[in-house]
C-alpha positions in Angstrom: 54.8 55.0 48.6 54.0 51.4 47.7 51.0 49.5 49.0 51.7 45.8 49.4 49.4 42.9 50.4 50.4 40.8 53.4 51.6 38.0 51.1 53.9 40.2 48.9 55.1 42.6 51.6 58.9 42.7 51.7 60.9 41.7 54.7 60.4 44.1 57.6 63.9 45.6 57.1 66.9 45.7 54.8 70.3 44.8 56.2 73.6 45.9 54.6 76.6 44.3 56.1 80.1 45.8 56.3 82.3 45.6 53.2 86.0 45.1 53.8 87.3 45.9 57.2 84.6 45.4 59.8 84.0 48.1 62.4 81.7 48.1 65.5 79.6 50.8 63.8 75.9 50.1 63.6 73.6 52.5 61.9 69.8 52.2 61.6 67.0 54.2 59.8 63.8 53.1 61.6 61.5 55.5 59.7 62.5 55.4 56.1 60.0 52.6 55.1 57.7 53.3 52.2 55.8 50.0 51.9 52.3 50.3 53.3 50.6 47.1 54.4 47.2 46.4 52.9 45.6 46.0 56.3 46.5 49.5 57.4 42.9 50.7 57.1 43.8 54.4 57.4 41.2 57.1 56.6 43.8 59.5 55.4 44.9 60.0 51.8 48.1 58.1 51.0 50.0 61.3 50.2 49.2 62.7 53.6 50.4 59.5 55.3 53.8 59.9 53.7 54.4 63.0 55.9 55.6 60.6 58.6 58.3 59.1 56.5 62.0 59.8 56.8 62.1 59.1 53.1 65.5 58.5 51.5 67.4 58.6 54.8 68.9 55.2 54.3 70.1 56.3 50.8 71.7 59.4 52.2 73.9 57.2 54.4 74.8 54.7 51.7 78.5 55.0 52.5 78.2 53.2 55.8 78.6 49.6 54.6 81.5 50.6 52.3 83.3 52.1 55.2 82.9 49.1 57.5 79.6 49.7 59.2 76.3 47.9 59.3 73.2 49.7 57.9 69.7 48.6 58.7 66.5 50.3 57.5 62.8 49.6 58.1 60.7 48.9 55.0 57.4 49.6 56.8 56.2 53.1 57.6 56.3 54.4 61.2 52.7 55.7 60.8 51.7 52.0 60.8 54.0 51.1 63.7 56.9 53.0 65.1 60.0 51.0 66.0 61.4 54.0 67.9 58.8 53.6 70.7 58.4 51.2 73.5 55.8 48.5 73.4 53.8 50.0 76.2 53.7 53.5 74.6 50.2 53.0 73.2 47.3 55.4 73.4 44.4 53.4 75.1 41.9 55.7 73.4 43.0 54.2 70.1 42.0 50.7 71.1 38.7 48.9 70.7 39.4 46.7 73.8 41.6 46.6 76.8 45.3 46.0 76.3 46.4 42.8 78.2 49.2 44.6 80.1 49.8 48.0 81.7 50.3 50.9 79.2 52.6 53.8 79.7 51.9 56.4 77.0 54.4 59.2 76.7 54.1 62.9 75.9 54.4 62.4 72.2 51.7 59.8 72.3 49.4 62.5 73.8 50.2 64.5 70.7 49.3 61.5 68.5 52.7 60.0 67.8 53.1 56.9 69.9 53.8 53.3 69.0 50.7 53.4 66.8 50.2 56.9 65.4 46.8 58.4 66.1 47.3 61.6 64.0 49.3 62.6 60.9 49.3 66.2 62.2 47.6 68.0 65.0 44.3 68.4 63.1 44.2 65.2 61.1 43.4 61.8 62.7 44.7 58.8 60.8 41.8 56.5 61.6 38.0 56.8 61.5 37.8 53.7 63.7 39.4 52.1 66.8 42.0 49.4 66.4 41.5 45.9 67.8 44.1 44.6 70.2 44.7 41.7 67.8 45.7 43.9 64.9 48.1 45.9 67.0 49.6 42.8 68.3 50.0 41.5 64.7 51.9 44.7 63.7 54.2 44.2 66.7 54.9 40.5 65.8 55.3 41.1 62.0 57.3 44.3 61.9 58.4 45.7 65.3 59.9 42.6 66.8 61.9 41.5 63.7 63.3 45.0 63.4 64.4 45.1 67.0 65.8 41.6 66.8 67.9 42.4 63.8 69.2 45.6 65.4 70.0 43.9 68.7 71.8 41.2 66.8 74.0 43.7 65.0 74.7 45.8 68.1 75.4 42.8 70.4 77.5 41.0 67.7 79.7 44.1 67.4 80.0 44.4 71.1 80.9 40.8 71.6 83.6 41.0 68.9 85.1 44.4 69.8 84.1 45.1 73.4 82.6 48.3 72.3 79.9 49.6 69.8 79.0 52.9 68.3 75.4 53.2 67.1 73.9 56.0 64.9 70.1 56.3 64.9 69.4 58.1 61.6 66.3 60.3 61.0 65.0 63.3 59.1 62.7 66.0 60.5 60.0 68.2 58.9 60.8 71.8 58.4 57.9 72.7 60.8 59.2 70.4 63.6 58.7 73.0 66.3 55.1 73.6 65.3 54.3 69.9 65.1 55.7 69.5 68.6 53.9 72.6 69.9 57.2 74.3 70.9 57.7 78.0 70.7 61.3 78.4 69.6 63.2 81.7 69.5 65.3 80.4 66.6 64.8 78.5 63.4 65.2 74.7 63.2 68.8 73.7 62.7 69.9 71.7 59.6 71.0 68.9 61.9 69.9 68.0 65.4 72.2 65.6 67.4 70.4 63.8 70.1 72.1 62.1 73.0 69.4 62.5 75.6 71.2 65.4 77.2 74.7 63.7 77.2 73.6 60.3 78.6 73.8 58.0 75.6 77.0 58.8 73.8 80.6 59.7 74.7 81.1 63.5 74.2 84.0 63.1 71.8 81.9 61.4 69.1 79.1 64.1 69.4 81.7 66.8 69.2 83.3 65.2 66.1 80.0 65.0 64.2 79.1 68.5 65.1 82.5 69.9 64.1 82.4 68.1 60.8 78.9 69.3 59.9 79.6 72.9 60.9 82.8 72.9 58.8 80.6 72.0 55.8 78.4 75.0 56.5 75.4 73.4 58.2 73.8 74.6 61.3 73.8 72.1 64.2 71.8 71.9 67.4 72.0 69.4 70.3 68.8 67.9 71.8 66.7 70.7 70.4 64.0 69.7 69.7 64.8 66.0 69.5 66.8 64.3 72.3 66.3 60.7 71.1 63.7 58.2 72.1 63.5 54.4 72.7 66.4 53.1 70.5 69.2 55.3 71.8 67.9 55.1 75.3 68.1 51.3 75.2 71.4 51.0 73.4 73.4 54.0 74.8 75.5 53.2 77.9 78.8 55.1 77.4 80.3 53.8 80.7 80.1 50.3 79.1 81.5 51.5 75.8 78.0 51.3 74.2 77.5 54.6 72.5 74.3 55.7 70.7 73.7 59.0 68.9 70.6 60.2 67.1 71.1 62.3 64.0 68.2 64.3 62.5 68.4 66.0 59.1 66.1 68.9 58.1 64.2 67.5 55.1 64.3 70.5 52.7 68.1 70.0 52.5 67.5 66.9 50.4 63.8 66.5 49.3 60.6 68.1 48.5 58.4 67.6 51.6 55.2 67.6 49.5 56.1 65.1 46.8 58.8 63.2 48.8 61.1 63.4 45.7 64.8 64.1 46.0 65.7 67.7 45.3 68.8 69.3 43.9 70.5 69.2 47.3 70.3 65.4 47.7 73.6 64.4 45.9 75.7 67.0 47.7 74.3 66.1 51.1 74.9 62.4 50.3 78.5 63.1 49.5 79.0 65.2 52.6 77.5 62.5 54.8 79.9 60.1 53.2 82.7 62.3 54.4 81.2 62.5 57.8 81.0 58.7 57.9 84.7 58.5 56.9 85.6 60.6 59.9 83.3 58.6 62.2 84.9 55.3 60.9 88.4 56.7 61.5 87.3 57.7 65.0 85.9 54.3 65.8 89.1 52.6 64.4 91.2 54.8 66.7 89.2 53.7 69.8 89.8 50.0 69.2 
């Protein structure tokens, strides 16, 4: 975790462009940011705030640009503002004043995980105050909008050039994901969860390819359980128009210590395996052109 002032804060995202042959493969990691703005004003210890990070996810997928894809990653933390939520997904109870337009908070917002997170876990509120409308709007303008603009430019640029696009929305999930979501599950959390919003955002062949490759490596894989995908894949994924979007969640203990956020002994092997998965995805995309 790095705290940065508003003047020395890095750009809202990193963007790695394709190397060599360009493919219409766009990957983004919206939750791997570790730079915490000085105006956050959280009442929670910094170490606890890091529980919301998908730390190192962008590094796990470092092979994407080398294999012809575009890789974006947020630099800001999602506990500050979450780019995988819609702009109306705000908890009105978190605000000091009235929002200027109609709000539509979702179920995860009720649990504390909306556009602006209210809780770090079920028992721990992030703030000891309410947020002003102006500060939330500033977060949107400084971080949320630039991220979405860069992602849209990458996706639409690929689509204009190739007439098709394949988007991977990259995440990691806590080992206690079911507990955090208040879900009683009869089985343990899978190593990977592939989310396509119940088959609506991605062509089945790509989902089957990714699942097959991961299972062959010895990982357990689930679909849409417990994560189906949220705003980003819902917006991008329209398979009938050759716009495909798939969310990939990785169980964090496979590659890091959830307490310290440090990479563990499994990081290098997982990174290599994801490079092989990316090779298969790139070959698949090439074959569809």
